[in-house]
mmCIF file as Biopython writes it, N, C-alpha, C and O atoms, coordinates in Angstrom:
data_model
#
loop_
_atom_site.group_PDB
_atom_site.id
_atom_site.type_symbol
_atom_site.label_atom_id
_atom_site.label_alt_id
_atom_site.label_comp_id
_atom_site.label_asym_id
_atom_site.label_entity_id
_atom_site.label_seq_id
_atom_site.pdbx_PDB_ins_code
_atom_site.Cartn_x
_atom_site.Cartn_y
_atom_site.Cartn_z
_atom_site.occupancy
_atom_site.B_iso_or_equiv
_atom_site.auth_seq_id
_atom_site.auth_asym_id
_atom_site.pdbx_PDB_model_num
ATOM 1   N N  . UNK A ? 1  ? -0.294 -64.538 -5.437  1.0 0.0 1  A 1 
ATOM 2   C CA . UNK A ? 1  ? -1.180 -63.459 -5.827  1.0 0.0 1  A 1 
ATOM 3   C C  . UNK A ? 1  ? -0.376 -62.252 -6.337  1.0 0.0 1  A 1 
ATOM 4   O O  . UNK A ? 1  ? -0.767 -61.599 -7.305  1.0 0.0 1  A 1 
ATOM 5   N N  . UNK A ? 2  ? 0.752  -61.968 -5.670  1.0 0.0 2  A 1 
ATOM 6   C CA . UNK A ? 2  ? 1.573  -60.838 -6.095  1.0 0.0 2  A 1 
ATOM 7   C C  . UNK A ? 2  ? 2.129  -61.046 -7.493  1.0 0.0 2  A 1 
ATOM 8   O O  . UNK A ? 2  ? 2.235  -60.101 -8.274  1.0 0.0 2  A 1 
ATOM 9   N N  . UNK A ? 3  ? 2.488  -62.296 -7.810  1.0 0.0 3  A 1 
ATOM 10  C CA . UNK A ? 3  ? 3.016  -62.593 -9.141  1.0 0.0 3  A 1 
ATOM 11  C C  . UNK A ? 3  ? 1.955  -62.350 -10.208 1.0 0.0 3  A 1 
ATOM 12  O O  . UNK A ? 3  ? 2.262  -61.836 -11.283 1.0 0.0 3  A 1 
ATOM 13  N N  . UNK A ? 4  ? 0.723  -62.713 -9.919  1.0 0.0 4  A 1 
ATOM 14  C CA . UNK A ? 4  ? -0.375 -62.519 -10.867 1.0 0.0 4  A 1 
ATOM 15  C C  . UNK A ? 4  ? -0.596 -61.036 -11.126 1.0 0.0 4  A 1 
ATOM 16  O O  . UNK A ? 4  ? -0.783 -60.629 -12.273 1.0 0.0 4  A 1 
ATOM 17  N N  . UNK A ? 5  ? -0.576 -60.232 -10.085 1.0 0.0 5  A 1 
ATOM 18  C CA . UNK A ? 5  ? -0.753 -58.789 -10.236 1.0 0.0 5  A 1 
ATOM 19  C C  . UNK A ? 5  ? 0.404  -58.194 -11.022 1.0 0.0 5  A 1 
ATOM 20  O O  . UNK A ? 5  ? 0.190  -57.346 -11.888 1.0 0.0 5  A 1 
ATOM 21  N N  . UNK A ? 6  ? 1.611  -58.620 -10.736 1.0 0.0 6  A 1 
ATOM 22  C CA . UNK A ? 6  ? 2.779  -58.130 -11.449 1.0 0.0 6  A 1 
ATOM 23  C C  . UNK A ? 6  ? 2.709  -58.481 -12.931 1.0 0.0 6  A 1 
ATOM 24  O O  . UNK A ? 6  ? 2.994  -57.640 -13.784 1.0 0.0 6  A 1 
ATOM 25  N N  . UNK A ? 7  ? 2.333  -59.706 -13.235 1.0 0.0 7  A 1 
ATOM 26  C CA . UNK A ? 7  ? 2.203  -60.126 -14.630 1.0 0.0 7  A 1 
ATOM 27  C C  . UNK A ? 7  ? 1.137  -59.303 -15.335 1.0 0.0 7  A 1 
ATOM 28  O O  . UNK A ? 7  ? 1.339  -58.866 -16.468 1.0 0.0 7  A 1 
ATOM 29  N N  . UNK A ? 8  ? 0.010  -59.089 -14.681 1.0 0.0 8  A 1 
ATOM 30  C CA . UNK A ? 8  ? -1.066 -58.295 -15.279 1.0 0.0 8  A 1 
ATOM 31  C C  . UNK A ? 8  ? -0.600 -56.871 -15.546 1.0 0.0 8  A 1 
ATOM 32  O O  . UNK A ? 8  ? -0.895 -56.318 -16.605 1.0 0.0 8  A 1 
ATOM 33  N N  . UNK A ? 9  ? 0.119  -56.271 -14.613 1.0 0.0 9  A 1 
ATOM 34  C CA . UNK A ? 9  ? 0.625  -54.913 -14.807 1.0 0.0 9  A 1 
ATOM 35  C C  . UNK A ? 9  ? 1.628  -54.849 -15.948 1.0 0.0 9  A 1 
ATOM 36  O O  . UNK A ? 9  ? 1.619  -53.895 -16.726 1.0 0.0 9  A 1 
ATOM 37  N N  . UNK A ? 10 ? 2.478  -55.833 -16.055 1.0 0.0 10 A 1 
ATOM 38  C CA . UNK A ? 10 ? 3.447  -55.871 -17.154 1.0 0.0 10 A 1 
ATOM 39  C C  . UNK A ? 10 ? 2.758  -55.997 -18.508 1.0 0.0 10 A 1 
ATOM 40  O O  . UNK A ? 10 ? 3.169  -55.360 -19.478 1.0 0.0 10 A 1 
ATOM 41  N N  . UNK A ? 11 ? 1.730  -56.805 -18.575 1.0 0.0 11 A 1 
ATOM 42  C CA . UNK A ? 11 ? 0.990  -56.972 -19.833 1.0 0.0 11 A 1 
ATOM 43  C C  . UNK A ? 11 ? 0.293  -55.676 -20.211 1.0 0.0 11 A 1 
ATOM 44  O O  . UNK A ? 11 ? 0.389  -55.230 -21.354 1.0 0.0 11 A 1 
ATOM 45  N N  . UNK A ? 12 ? -0.400 -55.074 -19.270 1.0 0.0 12 A 1 
ATOM 46  C CA . UNK A ? 12 ? -1.106 -53.815 -19.540 1.0 0.0 12 A 1 
ATOM 47  C C  . UNK A ? 12 ? -0.110 -52.721 -19.921 1.0 0.0 12 A 1 
ATOM 48  O O  . UNK A ? 12 ? -0.362 -51.954 -20.851 1.0 0.0 12 A 1 
ATOM 49  N N  . UNK A ? 13 ? 1.010  -52.641 -19.217 1.0 0.0 13 A 1 
ATOM 50  C CA . UNK A ? 13 ? 2.023  -51.642 -19.515 1.0 0.0 13 A 1 
ATOM 51  C C  . UNK A ? 13 ? 2.612  -51.816 -20.899 1.0 0.0 13 A 1 
ATOM 52  O O  . UNK A ? 13 ? 2.841  -50.834 -21.606 1.0 0.0 13 A 1 
ATOM 53  N N  . UNK A ? 14 ? 2.860  -53.051 -21.292 1.0 0.0 14 A 1 
ATOM 54  C CA . UNK A ? 14 ? 3.433  -53.282 -22.620 1.0 0.0 14 A 1 
ATOM 55  C C  . UNK A ? 14 ? 2.428  -52.981 -23.723 1.0 0.0 14 A 1 
ATOM 56  O O  . UNK A ? 14 ? 2.816  -52.547 -24.807 1.0 0.0 14 A 1 
ATOM 57  N N  . UNK A ? 15 ? 1.152  -53.202 -23.467 1.0 0.0 15 A 1 
ATOM 58  C CA . UNK A ? 15 ? 0.128  -52.885 -24.470 1.0 0.0 15 A 1 
ATOM 59  C C  . UNK A ? 15 ? -0.044 -51.380 -24.622 1.0 0.0 15 A 1 
ATOM 60  O O  . UNK A ? 15 ? -0.264 -50.890 -25.730 1.0 0.0 15 A 1 
ATOM 61  N N  . UNK A ? 16 ? 0.052  -50.652 -23.532 1.0 0.0 16 A 1 
ATOM 62  C CA . UNK A ? 16 ? -0.141 -49.207 -23.589 1.0 0.0 16 A 1 
ATOM 63  C C  . UNK A ? 16 ? 1.091  -48.468 -24.087 1.0 0.0 16 A 1 
ATOM 64  O O  . UNK A ? 16 ? 0.982  -47.312 -24.496 1.0 0.0 16 A 1 
ATOM 65  N N  . UNK A ? 17 ? 2.241  -49.090 -24.065 1.0 0.0 17 A 1 
ATOM 66  C CA . UNK A ? 17 ? 3.480  -48.424 -24.476 1.0 0.0 17 A 1 
ATOM 67  C C  . UNK A ? 17 ? 3.382  -47.914 -25.907 1.0 0.0 17 A 1 
ATOM 68  O O  . UNK A ? 17 ? 3.942  -46.863 -26.217 1.0 0.0 17 A 1 
ATOM 69  N N  . UNK A ? 18 ? 2.700  -48.616 -26.772 1.0 0.0 18 A 1 
ATOM 70  C CA . UNK A ? 18 ? 2.551  -48.202 -28.163 1.0 0.0 18 A 1 
ATOM 71  C C  . UNK A ? 18 ? 1.746  -46.929 -28.328 1.0 0.0 18 A 1 
ATOM 72  O O  . UNK A ? 18 ? 1.899  -46.245 -29.340 1.0 0.0 18 A 1 
ATOM 73  N N  . UNK A ? 19 ? 0.900  -46.584 -27.380 1.0 0.0 19 A 1 
ATOM 74  C CA . UNK A ? 19 ? 0.081  -45.384 -27.471 1.0 0.0 19 A 1 
ATOM 75  C C  . UNK A ? 19 ? 0.878  -44.122 -27.208 1.0 0.0 19 A 1 
ATOM 76  O O  . UNK A ? 19 ? 0.439  -43.036 -27.583 1.0 0.0 19 A 1 
ATOM 77  N N  . UNK A ? 20 ? 2.044  -44.231 -26.570 1.0 0.0 20 A 1 
ATOM 78  C CA . UNK A ? 20 ? 2.799  -43.059 -26.171 1.0 0.0 20 A 1 
ATOM 79  C C  . UNK A ? 20 ? 4.081  -42.864 -26.972 1.0 0.0 20 A 1 
ATOM 80  O O  . UNK A ? 20 ? 4.901  -42.012 -26.628 1.0 0.0 20 A 1 
ATOM 81  N N  . UNK A ? 21 ? 4.262  -43.632 -28.024 1.0 0.0 21 A 1 
ATOM 82  C CA . UNK A ? 21 ? 5.449  -43.487 -28.850 1.0 0.0 21 A 1 
ATOM 83  C C  . UNK A ? 21 ? 5.259  -42.323 -29.819 1.0 0.0 21 A 1 
ATOM 84  O O  . UNK A ? 21 ? 4.191  -42.162 -30.410 1.0 0.0 21 A 1 
ATOM 85  N N  . UNK A ? 22 ? 6.300  -41.519 -29.972 1.0 0.0 22 A 1 
ATOM 86  C CA . UNK A ? 22 ? 6.268  -40.432 -30.941 1.0 0.0 22 A 1 
ATOM 87  C C  . UNK A ? 22 ? 7.150  -40.835 -32.108 1.0 0.0 22 A 1 
ATOM 88  O O  . UNK A ? 22 ? 8.376  -40.786 -32.021 1.0 0.0 22 A 1 
ATOM 89  N N  . UNK A ? 23 ? 6.524  -41.227 -33.182 1.0 0.0 23 A 1 
ATOM 90  C CA . UNK A ? 23 ? 7.270  -41.665 -34.351 1.0 0.0 23 A 1 
ATOM 91  C C  . UNK A ? 23 ? 6.796  -40.908 -35.564 1.0 0.0 23 A 1 
ATOM 92  O O  . UNK A ? 23 ? 5.830  -40.148 -35.495 1.0 0.0 23 A 1 
ATOM 93  N N  . UNK A ? 24 ? 7.463  -41.109 -36.662 1.0 0.0 24 A 1 
ATOM 94  C CA . UNK A ? 24 ? 7.055  -40.475 -37.914 1.0 0.0 24 A 1 
ATOM 95  C C  . UNK A ? 24 ? 5.660  -40.908 -38.318 1.0 0.0 24 A 1 
ATOM 96  O O  . UNK A ? 24 ? 4.950  -40.164 -38.995 1.0 0.0 24 A 1 
ATOM 97  N N  . UNK A ? 25 ? 5.258  -42.109 -37.909 1.0 0.0 25 A 1 
ATOM 98  C CA . UNK A ? 25 ? 3.929  -42.598 -38.249 1.0 0.0 25 A 1 
ATOM 99  C C  . UNK A ? 25 ? 2.845  -41.737 -37.616 1.0 0.0 25 A 1 
ATOM 100 O O  . UNK A ? 25 ? 1.744  -41.639 -38.159 1.0 0.0 25 A 1 
ATOM 101 N N  . UNK A ? 26 ? 3.129  -41.121 -36.498 1.0 0.0 26 A 1 
ATOM 102 C CA . UNK A ? 26 ? 2.162  -40.254 -35.830 1.0 0.0 26 A 1 
ATOM 103 C C  . UNK A ? 26 ? 2.377  -38.792 -36.216 1.0 0.0 26 A 1 
ATOM 104 O O  . UNK A ? 26 ? 1.654  -37.917 -35.739 1.0 0.0 26 A 1 
ATOM 105 N N  . UNK A ? 27 ? 3.356  -38.518 -37.067 1.0 0.0 27 A 1 
ATOM 106 C CA . UNK A ? 27 ? 3.582  -37.162 -37.530 1.0 0.0 27 A 1 
ATOM 107 C C  . UNK A ? 27 ? 4.584  -36.372 -36.704 1.0 0.0 27 A 1 
ATOM 108 O O  . UNK A ? 27 ? 4.786  -35.186 -36.967 1.0 0.0 27 A 1 
ATOM 109 N N  . UNK A ? 28 ? 5.208  -36.980 -35.729 1.0 0.0 28 A 1 
ATOM 110 C CA . UNK A ? 28 ? 6.188  -36.273 -34.911 1.0 0.0 28 A 1 
ATOM 111 C C  . UNK A ? 28 ? 7.508  -37.032 -34.981 1.0 0.0 28 A 1 
ATOM 112 O O  . UNK A ? 28 ? 7.661  -38.101 -34.390 1.0 0.0 28 A 1 
ATOM 113 N N  . UNK A ? 29 ? 8.448  -36.462 -35.708 1.0 0.0 29 A 1 
ATOM 114 C CA . UNK A ? 29 ? 9.744  -37.110 -35.878 1.0 0.0 29 A 1 
ATOM 115 C C  . UNK A ? 29 ? 10.601 -36.907 -34.632 1.0 0.0 29 A 1 
ATOM 116 O O  . UNK A ? 29 ? 10.466 -35.890 -33.952 1.0 0.0 29 A 1 
ATOM 117 N N  . UNK A ? 30 ? 11.469 -37.848 -34.328 1.0 0.0 30 A 1 
ATOM 118 C CA . UNK A ? 30 ? 12.367 -37.673 -33.190 1.0 0.0 30 A 1 
ATOM 119 C C  . UNK A ? 30 ? 13.395 -36.578 -33.474 1.0 0.0 30 A 1 
ATOM 120 O O  . UNK A ? 30 ? 13.630 -36.222 -34.629 1.0 0.0 30 A 1 
ATOM 121 N N  . UNK A ? 31 ? 13.992 -36.057 -32.431 1.0 0.0 31 A 1 
ATOM 122 C CA . UNK A ? 31 ? 15.012 -35.015 -32.570 1.0 0.0 31 A 1 
ATOM 123 C C  . UNK A ? 31 ? 16.235 -35.626 -33.237 1.0 0.0 31 A 1 
ATOM 124 O O  . UNK A ? 31 ? 16.760 -36.639 -32.776 1.0 0.0 31 A 1 
ATOM 125 N N  . UNK A ? 32 ? 16.687 -35.008 -34.322 1.0 0.0 32 A 1 
ATOM 126 C CA . UNK A ? 32 ? 17.852 -35.542 -35.026 1.0 0.0 32 A 1 
ATOM 127 C C  . UNK A ? 32 ? 18.933 -34.483 -35.236 1.0 0.0 32 A 1 
ATOM 128 O O  . UNK A ? 32 ? 20.027 -34.807 -35.701 1.0 0.0 32 A 1 
ATOM 129 N N  . UNK A ? 33 ? 18.647 -33.235 -34.904 1.0 0.0 33 A 1 
ATOM 130 C CA . UNK A ? 33 ? 19.611 -32.143 -35.080 1.0 0.0 33 A 1 
ATOM 131 C C  . UNK A ? 33 ? 20.540 -32.083 -33.868 1.0 0.0 33 A 1 
ATOM 132 O O  . UNK A ? 33 ? 20.105 -31.778 -32.757 1.0 0.0 33 A 1 
ATOM 133 N N  . UNK A ? 34 ? 21.817 -32.377 -34.089 1.0 0.0 34 A 1 
ATOM 134 C CA . UNK A ? 34 ? 22.792 -32.422 -32.990 1.0 0.0 34 A 1 
ATOM 135 C C  . UNK A ? 34 ? 22.979 -31.045 -32.346 1.0 0.0 34 A 1 
ATOM 136 O O  . UNK A ? 34 ? 23.167 -30.964 -31.132 1.0 0.0 34 A 1 
ATOM 137 N N  . UNK A ? 35 ? 22.932 -29.957 -33.132 1.0 0.0 35 A 1 
ATOM 138 C CA . UNK A ? 35 ? 23.066 -28.610 -32.571 1.0 0.0 35 A 1 
ATOM 139 C C  . UNK A ? 35 ? 21.900 -28.302 -31.643 1.0 0.0 35 A 1 
ATOM 140 O O  . UNK A ? 35 ? 22.092 -27.748 -30.560 1.0 0.0 35 A 1 
ATOM 141 N N  . UNK A ? 36 ? 20.693 -28.662 -32.065 1.0 0.0 36 A 1 
ATOM 142 C CA . UNK A ? 36 ? 19.500 -28.463 -31.242 1.0 0.0 36 A 1 
ATOM 143 C C  . UNK A ? 36 ? 19.626 -29.254 -29.934 1.0 0.0 36 A 1 
ATOM 144 O O  . UNK A ? 36 ? 19.319 -28.740 -28.859 1.0 0.0 36 A 1 
ATOM 145 N N  . UNK A ? 37 ? 20.076 -30.491 -30.036 1.0 0.0 37 A 1 
ATOM 146 C CA . UNK A ? 37 ? 20.252 -31.304 -28.832 1.0 0.0 37 A 1 
ATOM 147 C C  . UNK A ? 37 ? 21.282 -30.672 -27.898 1.0 0.0 37 A 1 
ATOM 148 O O  . UNK A ? 37 ? 21.075 -30.623 -26.686 1.0 0.0 37 A 1 
ATOM 149 N N  . UNK A ? 38 ? 22.391 -30.188 -28.459 1.0 0.0 38 A 1 
ATOM 150 C CA . UNK A ? 38 ? 23.450 -29.615 -27.636 1.0 0.0 38 A 1 
ATOM 151 C C  . UNK A ? 38 ? 22.994 -28.324 -26.950 1.0 0.0 38 A 1 
ATOM 152 O O  . UNK A ? 38 ? 23.231 -28.140 -25.757 1.0 0.0 38 A 1 
ATOM 153 N N  . UNK A ? 39 ? 22.349 -27.441 -27.694 1.0 0.0 39 A 1 
ATOM 154 C CA . UNK A ? 39 ? 21.953 -26.145 -27.146 1.0 0.0 39 A 1 
ATOM 155 C C  . UNK A ? 39 ? 20.711 -26.227 -26.257 1.0 0.0 39 A 1 
ATOM 156 O O  . UNK A ? 39 ? 20.685 -25.654 -25.168 1.0 0.0 39 A 1 
ATOM 157 N N  . UNK A ? 40 ? 19.701 -26.928 -26.717 1.0 0.0 40 A 1 
ATOM 158 C CA . UNK A ? 40 ? 18.416 -26.934 -26.001 1.0 0.0 40 A 1 
ATOM 159 C C  . UNK A ? 40 ? 18.335 -28.025 -24.935 1.0 0.0 40 A 1 
ATOM 160 O O  . UNK A ? 40 ? 17.763 -27.817 -23.865 1.0 0.0 40 A 1 
ATOM 161 N N  . UNK A ? 41 ? 18.905 -29.171 -25.233 1.0 0.0 41 A 1 
ATOM 162 C CA . UNK A ? 41 ? 18.790 -30.285 -24.297 1.0 0.0 41 A 1 
ATOM 163 C C  . UNK A ? 41 ? 19.870 -30.257 -23.218 1.0 0.0 41 A 1 
ATOM 164 O O  . UNK A ? 41 ? 19.934 -31.156 -22.379 1.0 0.0 41 A 1 
ATOM 165 N N  . UNK A ? 42 ? 20.704 -29.248 -23.236 1.0 0.0 42 A 1 
ATOM 166 C CA . UNK A ? 42 ? 21.732 -29.171 -22.200 1.0 0.0 42 A 1 
ATOM 167 C C  . UNK A ? 42 ? 21.125 -28.833 -20.841 1.0 0.0 42 A 1 
ATOM 168 O O  . UNK A ? 42 ? 21.697 -29.175 -19.807 1.0 0.0 42 A 1 
ATOM 169 N N  . UNK A ? 43 ? 19.970 -28.164 -20.832 1.0 0.0 43 A 1 
ATOM 170 C CA . UNK A ? 43 ? 19.368 -27.811 -19.542 1.0 0.0 43 A 1 
ATOM 171 C C  . UNK A ? 43 ? 17.904 -28.243 -19.411 1.0 0.0 43 A 1 
ATOM 172 O O  . UNK A ? 43 ? 17.328 -28.108 -18.331 1.0 0.0 43 A 1 
ATOM 173 N N  . UNK A ? 44 ? 17.292 -28.755 -20.474 1.0 0.0 44 A 1 
ATOM 174 C CA . UNK A ? 44 ? 15.924 -29.276 -20.364 1.0 0.0 44 A 1 
ATOM 175 C C  . UNK A ? 44 ? 15.683 -30.311 -21.451 1.0 0.0 44 A 1 
ATOM 176 O O  . UNK A ? 44 ? 16.544 -30.528 -22.304 1.0 0.0 44 A 1 
ATOM 177 N N  . UNK A ? 45 ? 14.546 -30.938 -21.428 1.0 0.0 45 A 1 
ATOM 178 C CA . UNK A ? 45 ? 14.189 -31.969 -22.399 1.0 0.0 45 A 1 
ATOM 179 C C  . UNK A ? 45 ? 14.136 -31.367 -23.798 1.0 0.0 45 A 1 
ATOM 180 O O  . UNK A ? 45 ? 13.563 -30.296 -23.993 1.0 0.0 45 A 1 
ATOM 181 N N  . UNK A ? 46 ? 14.722 -32.041 -24.758 1.0 0.0 46 A 1 
ATOM 182 C CA . UNK A ? 46 ? 14.694 -31.575 -26.153 1.0 0.0 46 A 1 
ATOM 183 C C  . UNK A ? 46 ? 13.391 -32.043 -26.796 1.0 0.0 46 A 1 
ATOM 184 O O  . UNK A ? 46 ? 13.281 -33.179 -27.258 1.0 0.0 46 A 1 
ATOM 185 N N  . UNK A ? 47 ? 12.414 -31.154 -26.815 1.0 0.0 47 A 1 
ATOM 186 C CA . UNK A ? 47 ? 11.120 -31.490 -27.394 1.0 0.0 47 A 1 
ATOM 187 C C  . UNK A ? 47 ? 11.251 -31.687 -28.894 1.0 0.0 47 A 1 
ATOM 188 O O  . UNK A ? 47 ? 12.041 -31.010 -29.552 1.0 0.0 47 A 1 
ATOM 189 N N  . UNK A ? 48 ? 10.480 -32.607 -29.425 1.0 0.0 48 A 1 
ATOM 190 C CA . UNK A ? 48 ? 10.469 -32.809 -30.858 1.0 0.0 48 A 1 
ATOM 191 C C  . UNK A ? 48 ? 9.923  -31.551 -31.513 1.0 0.0 48 A 1 
ATOM 192 O O  . UNK A ? 48 ? 8.947  -30.978 -31.029 1.0 0.0 48 A 1 
ATOM 193 N N  . UNK A ? 49 ? 10.536 -31.114 -32.606 1.0 0.0 49 A 1 
ATOM 194 C CA . UNK A ? 49 ? 10.079 -29.881 -33.262 1.0 0.0 49 A 1 
ATOM 195 C C  . UNK A ? 49 ? 8.589  -29.883 -33.599 1.0 0.0 49 A 1 
ATOM 196 O O  . UNK A ? 49 ? 7.946  -28.834 -33.578 1.0 0.0 49 A 1 
ATOM 197 N N  . UNK A ? 50 ? 8.051  -31.036 -33.903 1.0 0.0 50 A 1 
ATOM 198 C CA . UNK A ? 50 ? 6.621  -31.125 -34.242 1.0 0.0 50 A 1 
ATOM 199 C C  . UNK A ? 50 ? 5.707  -30.846 -33.054 1.0 0.0 50 A 1 
ATOM 200 O O  . UNK A ? 50 ? 4.518  -30.588 -33.242 1.0 0.0 50 A 1 
ATOM 201 N N  . UNK A ? 51 ? 6.237  -30.894 -31.842 1.0 0.0 51 A 1 
ATOM 202 C CA . UNK A ? 51 ? 5.425  -30.624 -30.654 1.0 0.0 51 A 1 
ATOM 203 C C  . UNK A ? 51 ? 5.493  -29.173 -30.211 1.0 0.0 51 A 1 
ATOM 204 O O  . UNK A ? 51 ? 4.700  -28.736 -29.377 1.0 0.0 51 A 1 
ATOM 205 N N  . UNK A ? 52 ? 6.446  -28.420 -30.771 1.0 0.0 52 A 1 
ATOM 206 C CA . UNK A ? 52 ? 6.628  -27.032 -30.396 1.0 0.0 52 A 1 
ATOM 207 C C  . UNK A ? 52 ? 5.748  -26.109 -31.221 1.0 0.0 52 A 1 
ATOM 208 O O  . UNK A ? 52 ? 5.388  -26.450 -32.348 1.0 0.0 52 A 1 
ATOM 209 N N  . UNK A ? 53 ? 5.393  -24.948 -30.683 1.0 0.0 53 A 1 
ATOM 210 C CA . UNK A ? 53 ? 4.640  -23.972 -31.483 1.0 0.0 53 A 1 
ATOM 211 C C  . UNK A ? 53 ? 5.483  -23.517 -32.673 1.0 0.0 53 A 1 
ATOM 212 O O  . UNK A ? 53 ? 6.712  -23.563 -32.614 1.0 0.0 53 A 1 
ATOM 213 N N  . UNK A ? 54 ? 4.836  -23.083 -33.742 1.0 0.0 54 A 1 
ATOM 214 C CA . UNK A ? 54 ? 5.559  -22.696 -34.955 1.0 0.0 54 A 1 
ATOM 215 C C  . UNK A ? 54 ? 6.511  -21.525 -34.706 1.0 0.0 54 A 1 
ATOM 216 O O  . UNK A ? 54 ? 7.523  -21.414 -35.397 1.0 0.0 54 A 1 
ATOM 217 N N  . UNK A ? 55 ? 6.216  -20.639 -33.733 1.0 0.0 55 A 1 
ATOM 218 C CA . UNK A ? 55 ? 7.094  -19.503 -33.445 1.0 0.0 55 A 1 
ATOM 219 C C  . UNK A ? 55 ? 8.408  -19.947 -32.804 1.0 0.0 55 A 1 
ATOM 220 O O  . UNK A ? 55 ? 9.403  -19.224 -32.855 1.0 0.0 55 A 1 
ATOM 221 N N  . UNK A ? 56 ? 8.412  -21.122 -32.208 1.0 0.0 56 A 1 
ATOM 222 C CA . UNK A ? 56 ? 9.637  -21.607 -31.564 1.0 0.0 56 A 1 
ATOM 223 C C  . UNK A ? 56 ? 10.636 -22.044 -32.598 1.0 0.0 56 A 1 
ATOM 224 O O  . UNK A ? 56 ? 11.732 -22.484 -32.250 1.0 0.0 56 A 1 
#
């Protein structure tokens, strides 16, 4: 029974993984600026520029 539940969770998880990807297809490009990664991601998550307010 545990194997069945585990398999079901893996299937559901793999199907939902596509909903949470941030790609150019969804309008949010991944972080590619090395300076931004070095300065901003040194102490917190480097948010994709498309997710930040325009003033940032």
